[in-house]
N, C-alpha and C positions, 0 to 999 in steps of 0.2 A: 504494500501498499503505499508506506514513504518510501520505496526504492529509490525511486526516481523525484524525491523533494527539490535535489539542488541539481539538477541536470541542466535550467534555464541556466544558472549561473557560470557553466564553462562550457568552453567551444574548443575543439580539438585545431590546434594548428599543425599543419603538416611543411617537412623541410628536409634537405637532401644532410647528411652527413659526410663524411669525408672519404665515403669511401662510395658513394653516389647512392645509398642506400635511402630509403624514405624512413625519418625519423618523426613520431607522433609522438606531440606535448598536450597539455589540458593548459589552458589558460584563463582565468578567472575575468568575466567579464560584467556581473553583477554589481550590484550599489555595495559602495563603502558601507562597513559599520564602524563608529567610535564608542568608546563610552561616555556615555552623558556627564558622569563629574570630571572629566578630564583627562587625559595621559598620568599627567604626574600622580593625581590623587590617586588614578586607579592602579599604577604601580606600585605603590607604597601598599595598596591595600592587596594588592596579590601577592607581596612578600609577607606579609602579617599573615593571610590564611594560610601560605604554605607554611611559616611558620606552626601557626593552628594546628595544621594537619599532622607534620612532625611530633610535636606535644602530644595529640591524639595517638598516633604510633605508639610513643613511649606508653602512655598511659595502657593501652591494648594488650601490650607485652606485659606491661609492671602488671597486671591483673591476673595475666595466668600462670606467672612463675610460682607463685606462694599457692603451697596446700589450703584449699579453702573450701569449707563447706558449699557456698554460693556454688563453685563451678560443679560441683556435684549434684544439684539438684535443677531438673529439667527447665523448671518456670523461670530461673535465674542467670541461667549459662547459655539456654537455647539465646533469647533475646541479645543477650552479648556476644554469642561467637555470630551471631548474623552482622552485627556493626563493622567487621571488617568489610563487606561488599560496600556502602555507600562511602565507607574512610577509604578504601582502597580507588573508588570512582571517582569522588574527591581530588584525591591527591593526582591521578594519572590529569585530571583537568586544571587544575594547579600548576603542576610542572612544565603543561606544555602552554601555559599562559603565561609562566614567565619569562617564553622564550619568545612571545609575541609579541609581534610591531604594530602599530595603528596605520592605516587602516586593517582592519579585519576582513576576511572573508565571511557567508551569512551562515556559514556550517557553525564556526565558532561561535558567532553570536549568540545563534539559538540554545548552545551549549550552556553559556553564560544566564540565559533569559529563560529558561526551561529546569535543567539539570541540577543547578548548582543550589538553585533553595530546598528543591526537592531533598538533594543527597544530604545537605545542610540538616536539615528537618528528620533525616533518617539517625543520622548520627547524635543527634539531639534524643530522640524519643528512645530508642533503643537500647541504649545505658541506663535512660531513666525508668525503662520497665525494668531492667534489672535490678537497680536499684532500690526499687518497690518491692522486687519479689525479697529483697533481701529482708526489708522492712515485715514484711508476713513472716518471712523464717523467725525473725525476732518476738512477735506476737504470738506463734505459736510454740515458740521455747524449744526450737530444735536445738541439738548438738551444736554450738558454734566454734572456730577453730580460730586461732591465731590468725591466719592469714584473711579470714574475711575483713578484717579492718583494711586491710591493705588492699584487697580487692574494691572492698567500699569507696575507698578513698580514690582509686585509681579510674572506678566507673564516674564517680563525681566528679573529675577531673577534665572527661571523654565527654560525659555531658556538657560541661563548661565551655568545653571548645567545641562542641556542635552548635550550641547556644550562638557563641562569639561568630563562629561562621554565617549562620543563619541571620543575625543581624548586621552584617556588612552585606547581604544580598541587594540592598538599595545601592549601594557606592557600587558596585559592579554591574550595573545595567547599562544596556548599549540602546544607540539610535542609529536610526541610519543616516548617513551622512550626504 
């Protein structure tokens, strides 16, 4: 359905290579896109968001290291484990955004408009559900281990990183130039 979504933004250019063969290259002919807040502010925000992703990965891995009852409980560990998916997608988006020069292509502008907020929300909600599960375990008076404090601290740090990323979504909005 969306397979040819950006096909009108490109054209194929034929040229001859050194040996007389035909070389096909694609050329972007679509409208240019810019960050709405300006290039300098968006550059600072992209670096901040990349740092938040790094901190999120450190928190994610740090929560997996200690022996905790939370990671042995399905309703705590499953949402936390699924946090790796939006965190990985966000990291790949921001790593490609660090090399990005303006004007950008339609495809990249759509990633900032559509994917960035959804991934940031996933990074926020999934560790939040894990923290709520830890609270349920405390209310049910399950046997807690010393690693549960570290797990809860790392999950709270990951929740905070996701919330900070979600709050940066307006700074990285794009506009058609």
